C-alpha positions as CSV (number, residue, x, y, z in Angstrom):
1,M,2.6,32.2,0.5
2,E,-0.7,33.1,1.9
3,F,-0.4,34.2,5.9
4,S,-3.6,34.6,8.2
5,S,-1.3,36.5,10.7
6,G,0.9,39.3,10.1
7,L,3.1,38.2,13.3
8,L,3.6,34.6,11.5
9,E,4.4,36.3,8.2
10,N,7.2,38.8,10.0
11,A,8.0,35.8,12.0
12,V,9.0,33.6,8.4
13,R,10.5,36.3,7.0
14,E,13.2,36.7,9.2
15,M,13.5,33.1,9.9
16,S,14.1,32.7,5.8
17,Q,16.7,34.9,6.3
18,L,19.2,32.5,7.4
19,P,21.3,30.5,5.5
20,G,19.3,27.2,4.3
21,I,16.5,28.2,4.9
22,G,13.3,28.7,2.6
23,K,10.4,30.0,2.9
24,R,8.8,26.7,3.8
25,T,10.9,25.4,5.7
26,A,11.7,28.8,8.1
27,L,7.3,27.9,8.5
28,R,7.7,24.5,9.8
29,L,10.3,26.1,13.1
30,V,8.2,29.3,13.5
31,L,4.4,26.8,14.0
32,H,7.4,24.1,15.9
33,L,8.5,27.3,18.7
34,L,4.3,27.9,18.7
35,R,3.6,24.4,19.9
36,Q,6.5,24.3,23.1
37,P,6.3,26.1,25.9
38,A,6.9,29.8,26.0
39,G,9.4,29.6,28.4
40,Q,11.3,27.8,25.9
41,T,11.4,29.7,23.0
42,E,12.2,33.1,25.3
43,R,15.8,30.7,26.1
44,L,16.2,30.3,23.0
45,A,15.8,34.0,22.2
46,H,17.7,35.4,25.0
47,A,20.5,33.0,23.8
48,L,20.5,34.6,20.6
49,C,20.4,38.2,21.5
50,S,23.4,37.7,24.6
51,L,25.7,35.9,21.7
52,R,24.9,39.0,19.8
53,E,25.3,41.7,22.7
54,E,28.1,39.8,24.4
55,V,30.5,37.7,22.0
56,K,34.3,38.3,22.1
57,Y,36.9,37.7,20.2
58,C,39.9,36.6,20.8
59,S,42.8,38.5,21.2
60,N,45.5,36.4,20.1
61,C,43.4,34.3,17.8
62,H,40.1,36.0,17.0
63,N,38.0,32.5,17.6
64,I,34.3,33.3,19.7
65,S,35.9,34.0,23.1
66,D,33.9,34.1,26.2
67,G,36.4,36.6,27.2
68,D,40.3,38.3,26.5
69,L,41.5,34.7,25.3
70,C,39.2,31.6,24.2
71,E,39.4,28.3,26.3
72,I,42.3,27.4,23.5
73,C,44.7,29.9,23.7
74,A,44.3,29.9,27.6
75,N,45.1,26.3,28.2
76,P,48.1,25.8,28.8
77,K,48.7,22.2,27.7
78,R,48.6,24.0,24.2
79,D,51.4,24.6,22.1
80,G,51.6,28.2,21.3
81,S,54.5,27.8,19.1
82,L,52.2,25.8,16.5
83,V,49.3,27.6,14.9
84,C,46.9,26.3,12.5
85,V,45.4,28.9,10.2
86,V,41.8,28.7,9.6
87,E,39.1,30.6,7.9
88,D,36.4,30.6,10.2
89,I,35.3,29.0,14.2
90,R,33.7,26.3,12.1
91,D,37.5,25.0,10.7
92,V,38.5,25.3,14.3
93,M,35.6,23.4,15.5
94,A,36.1,20.7,13.1
95,I,39.8,20.4,13.4
96,E,39.4,20.1,17.3
97,N,37.0,17.3,17.3
98,T,39.8,15.6,15.7
99,S,41.3,15.2,18.9
100,Q,44.4,15.4,16.7
101,Y,45.9,19.1,17.1
102,Q,47.2,20.5,20.3
103,G,48.5,24.1,19.0
104,H,47.2,27.3,18.7
105,Y,44.6,28.8,15.8
106,H,43.9,31.6,14.0
107,V,41.3,33.1,13.0
108,L,41.2,35.1,9.2
109,G,37.9,35.7,9.3
110,G,37.1,34.6,5.5
111,K,39.6,34.3,2.4
112,I,41.6,36.1,-0.5
113,S,38.3,36.9,-2.9
114,P,38.9,40.1,-5.3
115,M,35.5,38.8,-7.1
116,D,34.2,39.5,-3.5
117,G,35.9,42.7,-2.8
118,V,37.7,40.7,-0.1
119,G,41.1,42.0,-0.1
120,P,44.1,41.2,2.7
121,N,43.3,44.0,4.3
122,N,39.3,42.6,5.1
123,L,41.5,39.4,7.2
124,N,43.5,39.0,10.5
125,I,46.7,38.3,8.2
126,S,48.3,41.6,9.7
127,S,48.5,40.3,13.4
128,L,49.8,36.7,12.0
129,V,52.2,38.6,10.0
130,E,53.0,40.6,14.0
131,K,53.0,37.0,15.5
132,V,56.2,35.3,13.0
133,K,58.3,38.5,13.3
134,E,58.2,38.7,17.4
135,G,59.2,35.0,17.0
136,K,56.3,33.3,19.0
137,V,55.5,30.9,16.2
138,K,57.8,28.0,15.2
139,E,55.3,26.5,12.5
140,I,52.4,27.8,10.6
141,I,50.4,25.1,9.1
142,F,47.8,26.4,6.6
143,A,44.3,24.3,6.8
144,L,42.4,26.7,4.8
145,S,39.9,25.1,2.2
146,S,41.4,24.0,-1.2
147,T,39.9,26.0,-3.4
148,M,41.7,29.0,-6.0
149,E,40.8,31.6,-2.8
150,G,42.3,29.3,-0.2
151,D,45.1,28.6,-2.1
152,T,45.4,32.4,-3.2
153,T,45.1,32.7,0.6
154,N,47.7,30.8,1.5
155,F,50.1,32.2,-0.4
156,Y,50.0,35.3,-0.3
157,I,50.6,34.8,3.9
158,Y,53.5,32.6,3.0
159,R,55.5,35.5,0.9
160,Q,54.6,37.8,3.9
161,I,56.2,35.0,6.2
162,E,58.8,32.9,4.4
163,A,61.3,36.1,5.4
164,Y,61.6,35.1,8.9
165,G,62.5,31.5,8.7
166,V,59.0,30.2,10.1
167,A,58.3,26.9,9.5
168,T,55.3,25.8,7.0
169,S,53.1,22.7,6.2
170,T,49.7,22.4,5.0
171,I,47.3,19.9,5.4
172,A,47.8,17.1,3.4
173,R,45.5,16.5,0.4
174,G,43.3,13.6,1.7
175,I,41.2,17.1,1.4
176,A,39.1,17.1,-2.0
177,V,40.1,19.6,-3.9
178,G,37.3,22.5,-4.1
179,D,36.1,20.8,-0.7
180,E,35.3,22.9,2.6
181,L,37.3,21.8,5.2
182,E,34.3,22.1,7.9
183,Y,32.4,19.3,5.9
184,A,35.0,16.5,6.0
185,D,34.7,13.8,7.8
186,E,36.8,13.7,11.5
187,I,39.4,11.0,9.8
188,T,40.8,12.1,7.3
189,L,40.9,16.0,8.7
190,G,42.5,14.2,11.8
191,R,45.0,12.4,9.2
192,S,45.8,16.0,7.1
193,I,46.8,17.3,10.4
194,L,49.0,15.0,11.1
195,N,50.4,14.4,7.2
196,R,51.0,18.1,7.3
197,I,53.6,19.0,4.6
198,P,55.7,21.2,4.1
199,F,53.8,24.5,1.9
200,E,57.0,24.8,-0.5
201,S,56.4,21.3,-1.5
202,S,52.9,22.0,-2.9
203,L,53.8,24.7,-4.6
204,K,55.8,22.3,-7.2
205,R,53.0,20.9,-7.6
């Protein structure tokens, strides 16, 4: 792809670093920004810089937050004894969109994947185990994607907490095996949360 401007080429190159954005799409986006009022582009740049510099992570659940606690953990109407374990912020948003869940979350920040060099120590697992040890949690809901990595992560956490007598469940398999949670429709995902099954039962399948 030939460019008439080094500034344009640089902007396209940086834009194309985003997931799912090839150089042609990056060029289209950059040209769109050039056609917009300067103020709009400046607001976008400011929002991205502010996000990168000021974003925090909830001290309780590791969700993205503006302060020490995210809005979900700070909400007194939410049930802190019910914890839904998810991979990342996209899964929190997907479940929240169902309006079927009123507990807290625990964001792992990924899944155990030896092939990718991700082990238990690279994830937010120890803080979850500590919550269970302290007796703050009555039920853990495993809501990771139905993949080999998701199932491995679920089982690892289960073995870490099984001695503490906390109830464990997993979302119903309305989510197809191999599917990522964020792509499930809201009705199916909502029913999977409501119709969750004991985790031990999922091990027998």
